[in-house]
Structure formats: C-alpha cells, structure tokens
C-alpha positions, 0 to 999 in steps of 0.5 A: 500500500502506498501513501499519498504524499498529502496523507503523510504527516509532518514530523512533530509532537502534540502540545502537552497542554492543548494537543495542537500539533507542533511541527518540528523538522530534524534540523529544528530539533538539532539546532533550535533551543525551544519550540512554541505551540501555535495553539496555546503559545506554550514554550517547550525546551529540551535538556540538550545535555540529557538528550545528547545521545538521542541528538547524536543519533539524530545528527547521523540520520540528518547527515544520511538524509542529506546524502540521499537527497544529494544523490537521488537524482544521480543518472548513469 
C-alpha cells in the first residue's frame, strides 16, 4: 500500500497542554533551543545535555538524509 504524499504527516509532537500539533523538522530539533505551540503559545525546551545521545543519533540520520537527497537524482 502506498501513501499519498498529502496523507503523510509532518514530523512533530502534540502540545502537552492543548494537543495542537507542533511541527518540528530534524534540523529544528538539532539546532533550535525551544519550540512554541501555535495553539496555546506554550514554550517547550529540551535538556540538550540529557538528550545528547538521542541528538547524536539524530545528527547521523540528518547527515544520511542529506546524502540521499544529494544523490537521488544521480543518472548513469
């Protein structure tokens, strides 16, 4: 079964206060200090020191995603 691109959900999380979906890209998770819910304006921040192992894995994933994007139009 294939997924229609319009059915794919952007990465993110529901707001813990109001439930509004907060979009977060891989790049924003890696480089943004905090996020604000567009629904209720709650500010969410991450303990980057405690989250370091997850952020290191995310950095590797981001690097591979960039490599795939760079080579996906490769012609022989």
